[in-house]
N, C-alpha and C positions, 0 to 999 in steps of 0.2 A: 256381509263379506268385506265391503270397503272399510268398515270400522275395524275389523280384525287386522287387515293389512296395515292400516295406519298404526294400530297398537303394536304390532310386530316391529315395525320400523322404529317406533319410539323406543322400544326396549333395546333394539340394536344400537340406536343413536346414543342412549344413555350409557350403555356398556362400553362402546368404542372397540378398539382393536381391529382385527381382521375378520371379514365376513365373506363367505363364498355364496353368491346369489344363484338360485336355481329357478326362481319363480317370477319376481318382478323385473321389469325392463329397466334398462339404463335411464331412459327418459323419466320413468316413474321415480326412480331414486334421485335423479337430479332435481326434479320438481320438489321432492320432499326435503332434500338437504339444503336447498336454497330458499325455502319458504320461511320467513321470519316467525310465522305463527307456530312453527314446530320447534323453535330453538329456545335455549336459555343460556346464560353466561357459564363459562367454564366447562363446556362439554369436552369429552376426551377425543383424541384423534381417531378417525375411523377410515378404514379402507374397505371398499366393496369390490370384490373381484368377480370377473366374468370369464368364462372359457375354461377348457380343460387344463390349460397350462397357466391360467390366471394372467393371460396376456393383456386383457382389457380391465381397467379399474378406474374407480373414482376414489380420490384421497382428499379428505377435508380435515382442516383444523379450525378451531373456533376461538374467538377472543375470550380472555379469562374473566373479564368483568362486564362484557356486553353481549347481548344476543345477536351475534354477527359472525359471519365467516371471517377467518383470518387468512386462509388459503384454500384454493380449490385447484386440484390437478386431475386432468382427465387423460387417460391413455387409451388409444384405440389402435390396436394392431390387426385385428381380424374381423372387424365389423363391416360387412359388405354394404349394408344399407345405412351407413353412418350419416348420409345427407339428411335422412328423415329425423335424425336426432336433433338437428338444428333448424330445419325448415319444414313447413307444411308440405306433406307428400303430394298433395294435389297440384299438378303443374299449372293449372289455371290460377290457383290462388298464389302459387309461388311467383308467377309473372307479375304480381302486384307488389313486389317487395321494394319498389321505388319509394323514396321518402314522400311522406304526405306534405301538405302545404305547411304544416307546423314544424317540419324538419325532422320528425320522428318516424323511423321506419315502421311500416304497417305491422302492428302487433299480431295480426292474423297470419302473418307469414313466418315470423320468428317464433320459436318455441318459448313457452312461458318462463322456463328456468333461466333463459338468457336475460330476460327483463328482470327477473328476481335478483340477479347478480348485483344490480345497481342499487339495491336496497341495503347493501351491507357496507356500512360506513367504515368498518374496521378492516376491510379487505386489503391485504398487502401483497398477495401473490396470486396470479391467475395464469395457469398453465393449461391451455385448452387448444386443440387443433380444430378451430372453427371451420366448418365446411360451407358456411354461408359467405357471401361476398362483402357484406356490410354489417356494422354493429350500431346499436342506438347511440345517439350523440348525448350520452348521459354520464360520461366519465367524471364530470364534476361532482357526482354523487359519491364517488369512491376516491377522495383526494389523498388517501394514504397508500395507494397502490405503489409498490416498489419494484415488483417483478411482473413483467408481461411477456410470457413465452407463448408465441403463436405458431411454433414449429409444426409443420404439417397442415397448416391452414390454407384456405383458398381465398382469404380476404383480399379484396382489390385495393382497399384503402381504409385508413382509420379516420374516424370523425374528428372535427376540430377540437372538441373538448379533450380528446386524448392527449393532444400536444400541449395542453395546459396543465398536465399533472405535475404538481409541485415536488413530489417525492420519488418519481420514477427513476430507478438506477439501472435496470436491466430491461433490454428490449431484444426480442428475437423472433424470427419466423416471418418477417415482412420483406417482400421482394424489393419494393421501392419505397424509399423514405420521402416524406414530404419535406419541403424546405423548413417547415415549422418545427422540425426536429431540433433546431437550434434553441428552442424554448425549454427543452427537457434537460434535467441535471443528470444525464446518463453517465454511468461508470462502466457498464458492459453492454456491448452491441454485437448482436449476432446477425448481421446482414451487411450488405456492401454499400457504403456511402459513395456518392459522386465525388469527383475531385474537389468541387466547389464546397462540399459540405464538411470537409475535414477541418476547416477553420472554425466551425461551430461545435466541434466535438473534442476540443482540446482537454476536456476533463476525463476522457476515457482512460481506463486502466486495462481494459480487455476488449479486443476486437477479433471477430471471426468473420471472414469474408468467404462466401461460397458462390463463386461465379466462374463460368467456363471461360477459358482463355483470358484470364484477368491480367491486365497490365497495371502493375503497381505504380501509381503516379508519384511525381515529386512531392505533391501536397501531403503525403503521409508523414513527412518529417515534422508536421505541425502537432502531431500527437505526442507532445513532450513528456506526458505522464504515463504513457503506455507501458505496461509490464508484460502483457501476454498477447501474442498475435498469432492467429491461425489464417493461413492463406491457402486456398484450394485452387488447383489447376492454373498455376501462374504461367503465362506465356512470355512475360517480360517483367523486369522489375527495375525501377530507378535505383541508382546507388544511394539516393537520399534515405532509403530504408535503413542504411547503416548509421544514420544520425540519431536513431532512437536510443539515446543514452540510458534511459531508464528500463529498457527492455530486458526481461529476465527469461522469458520463454518464447520460443519461435518454432512454429510448425509451418513448413514451407513445402508445399506439394507442387512441383513443377510439371507442366504439361509435356516436357521433353524438349522444349525450345532451346536452341543453342545460344546461351548468353552467360556471361560471368560477371561477378562483382569485381570491382577494381581492388587491387592489392594495397589496401590502406590500413596501416596499423592503428590500434587504439579505438577501433569502432566496436560498438555493442559491448562496452567494457563490463557490464553487469550480467551478460547472458549466462544463464545457468543450465537451460534446457534447449536442445536443438533436435528437432525431429524433421527429417527430410527424406525424400525419395531419391532424387538424383543428387549426387554430391558435386557434380561438375560446376554448377554456378558458384559454389563456395570453396572450390579446391584451392584458390589462391589466398583466401583469407581465413580458412579454418584454423590455422595455427595461432591466430590472434586471440581466439576465445579461450583464454587461459583459465577462466573461472568455471568452465563447463562441468556440470555434475551429472547430466544425462545426455546421451547421444544415441540417436536411432537413425540408421540409413537403410533403406529398403529396396533399392534397385541396383543391380550389378554395374559397377563402373569398369573402365578398361583396366588392363593389367598395369599400365603405367600409373594410373590414378591410385590403384591399390598400393603400389610401392610408395607413393607420396603419402597416402593415408597412414601407412605403418610408421613412417617417420614422424608424422604429426601427432599420432596417437600416443607415442612415447612421452610427449610433453604434458599430457592431460593428467597431472598428478591429483587433481581434485575429483576426477571422474568416479561416480558411484554406480552408474547404470550405463551399460553399453550393449546395444543390440545391433549386430552386423550380420544378420541372417541372410543366407543365399547370395552372398556377394562375390564368392570365388576366392576367398583367402586360403592360402596353402599352409600357413604356420601361425603359431601363437607366441613366438619369441618376443615380439614387440610389446607384449602386455606386461612384461616383468616389472616395469616401473609404476604400474597403476595400483599402488599399494592401498588406495582407499576404495577400490572397486568392491561392490556388494552384489551386483547382478551382472552376469556375463552370458550373452546369447550369441553363440557362433554356430548355430545349427545350420545344416545343409550347405556347408562349405566343402573344401577339398583338403581338410587337415588330416594328415596321416598319423601324426604322433602328438602326444601331450608333452610339452617341454617341462623340465624340472623347475624352471623359473616360475611356473604356475604356483608353486608352493610359497612364493613371496607374497601372494595375495591373501593374507591371513584374515581379511575382513569379508571375503566372499561368502555369500549365503546361498545363492542359486547359480548353478552352472548348467548351461544347455549346450550340448555337443552332439545332438542327434544327427543322423544322416551324414556323418563324416567317415572316411575310410580309416578310422583309428583301430590299430590292431592289438594294442596292449596298454596297460596302465603302468607308468613308470614308478619308481620308488620315491614318491613324493613325501615331503614331511607331513605330519598329522595336520589336518585342516579342520579343527573343531567347529568353526563358524558355519561350515557348509551344512545346510539342512535339506537340500534337494539337489539332485543331479540327474540329468537326462542323457543317457547314452544309447537311446534307441537306434536301431539300424546302423550300428557300427560294425567293424570286423573283429571285435573281441570274440574269441571262440566260445561257442555254447557248450553247456554241459549236457551230453546226450542222455544222461541218467536222471536229469532233473525233471520234476513233474510239470513244469511250465516251459513254454517256448521262450527263448531269450535269456535264460539264466546262465551266467558265465561259468566257466570251468572253476573248480574249487580254488585253484591257486589265485585266479583273478578275483574271485568272490572274497577270499580272505584278505587280499590286498586292499580291496575297496573298503572293507569294514575297518581295517586298520587306519587307512588314510582319512576316511570320512566317518568317524564314530557316531556322529549325531544325525546321520541320514537314516530315516526309517524305511523308505522305499527307494530302490534303485530302478529307474526306468531303463530297461535294457533292450527291448525290441517291442513286440506287440503286447507282451504281458510283463507283470512285475512280480517281484518276490520280496519277502520280508527278511 
């Protein structure tokens, strides 16, 4: 029986592609796919799925000229006993997982496939939510590792050899960084450095910080090459954030604390994407971001702030993507100058009418106006670029004789088809019609 299982796995390995598993366990597959004895150069990419919705999977790619893993990704969404996938299930044996005198973690406690990983000299990407607290100090055996994504892990710390990896560019999923992070040539970091560590990370081009009540320190200005910054749950930010002249994308999620950036012109001159919840911290400087192509605001501001926003938005001639859902806007007159706009989401506002000036936006492809008290469609010019429009839960009158709920009366239906000839489906309420 064991021989047949191995043969079946070999056939699947040689074929590659996608495979839905119904018999063998995740651990059996991980042991098989990481065992060098089962491999050969140039094997095709393989994904092994588990679960009714394929929510758990192993994805592997192999080196083209050597019998070695090139990447391993493990996704665990609904595995309740995932701890046993990484550790010996016997709690008495698990208690022995402290390092031995030789400095290597007791192999009786970690599963074999974890140790197998360090036999793959060509491994460049490792994306695994480790549920153990430590890893073997053998990262010197995989010197080509470029991506280490430990999101969802319970690792307490990484071994010394990890911080000597000469090619590592991406690190994520670690709560606290060792000071030895200064040794890594990182380009992307998905964890929060201490203020003292910013001086060691000046090569970063991408940073994502996930920390509650985060106070952005002055030291962030040392990341002079940073192009993408994601900040979660910010309680306060230093104005030095505005000194990141290379920054192109900023996601700034404020915890609701009352603070504002100073009104200083010429800051963040290359910013193209801005995604924020509260607009108040940026209200005095938003108008300076003349090169914005994408803007998202997700929390309702005051009426006075909305008025300021309308005046500022008129100046964003480069804007291609705009999402102002559920903010309390009452009109769309201000959007007439946004001639490069391709995506407009004004859903769940208080807009009663669509202005004729919307016809100026001849590059629009998607329009979302659901849950607004819009009563009719005006005589807009033909907008052939629009391929999708959402008018669910508006006040456009329904056709009582239509076979589906939410189909507008014939006059409005004909008008929609004339204005938007390339829209295949109109979202009108709960149902759609062609």
